[in-house]
C-alpha positions in Angstrom: 8.1 -5.5 12.1 7.2 -2.0 13.2 5.5 0.2 10.6 5.2 4.0 11.1 4.6 7.0 9.0 7.0 9.2 11.0 10.8 9.5 10.5 11.5 8.2 14.0 10.5 5.7 16.6 10.4 7.0 20.1 13.2 5.6 22.3 15.0 3.9 19.3 18.3 4.8 17.5 17.9 3.9 13.9 20.4 2.8 11.2 18.9 3.3 7.8 19.1 0.4 5.5 17.5 1.8 2.4 14.3 2.4 0.5 11.8 -0.5 0.3 8.6 -0.7 -1.7 5.8 -3.0 -2.6 3.2 -2.5 -5.3 0.3 -4.2 -7.0 -2.2 -3.5 -9.8 -5.8 -4.6 -9.0 -9.0 -4.6 -11.0 -12.6 -5.8 -10.5 -14.2 -8.3 -12.8 -16.5 -6.9 -15.5 -19.8 -7.6 -13.7 -18.8 -5.6 -10.6 -17.3 -2.9 -12.8 -20.6 -2.5 -14.7 -22.6 -2.5 -11.5 -20.3 0.2 -10.1 -20.8 2.3 -13.2 -24.6 2.3 -12.6 -24.0 3.4 -9.1 -22.2 6.5 -10.3 -25.5 7.6 -11.8 -27.4 7.7 -8.5 -24.4 8.4 -6.3 -23.1 6.7 -3.2 -20.2 4.6 -2.0 -18.6 2.2 -4.5 -18.1 -0.6 -2.0 -16.5 -3.0 -4.6 -13.8 -0.4 -5.3 -13.3 0.3 -1.6 -12.7 -3.4 -1.1 -10.3 -3.5 -4.2 -8.2 -0.6 -2.9 -8.1 -2.0 0.7 -6.9 -5.3 -0.7 -4.4 -3.6 -2.9 -2.9 -1.6 0.0 -2.6 -4.8 2.1 -0.8 -6.6 -0.7 1.5 -3.6 -1.4 2.3 -3.3 2.3 3.0 -7.1 2.6 5.4 -6.9 -0.3 7.2 -3.8 1.2 7.6 -5.7 4.5 9.0 -8.7 2.7 11.6 -6.5 1.0 12.5 -5.0 4.3 12.9 -8.4 6.0 15.4 -9.4 3.3 17.5 -6.5 4.4 17.3 -7.6 8.0 15.2 -4.5 9.0 13.4 -4.2 12.4 11.1 -1.5 11.2 10.0 0.7 8.3 9.7 4.4 8.8 8.2 7.2 6.7 5.7 4.9 5.1 3.8 6.5 2.2 1.1 5.2 -0.2 0.4 6.3 -3.7 -2.1 5.1 -6.2 -2.8 5.8 -9.9 -5.4 4.6 -12.4 -3.9 2.3 -15.0 -7.0 1.8 -17.0 -10.8 1.8 -16.5 -11.4 -0.2 -13.4 -7.8 -0.9 -12.6 -5.5 0.9 -10.2 -1.9 0.6 -9.0 -1.1 1.0 -5.4 2.5 1.4 -4.2 3.7 1.4 -0.6 7.2 2.7 0.2 9.3 3.7 3.1 12.8 3.5 4.7 13.9 0.2 6.2 15.8 0.6 9.4 17.6 -1.5 12.0 17.7 -0.7 15.7 21.1 0.1 17.1 
């Protein structure tokens, strides 16, 4: 499966199959959340949240690819990511794009 954030793939003619998406909502356990809140006082990178968001993007991407595979897609073009806070310490990540087949 080819994944790109452009609306084309060089040298390929594409047939659009439709929108595909994958999402997840992730949170950290209370202990790491409390430690991260202390970190905001002194500043610096919140590594636990970086890990959480990387994991969330990977899960959302995997779910998007699974949806595209069900359509018989060869690739997904125009991939985009969005995130939003659901509650303190929890975020939703959605990955979406257009499933395409090579013709």
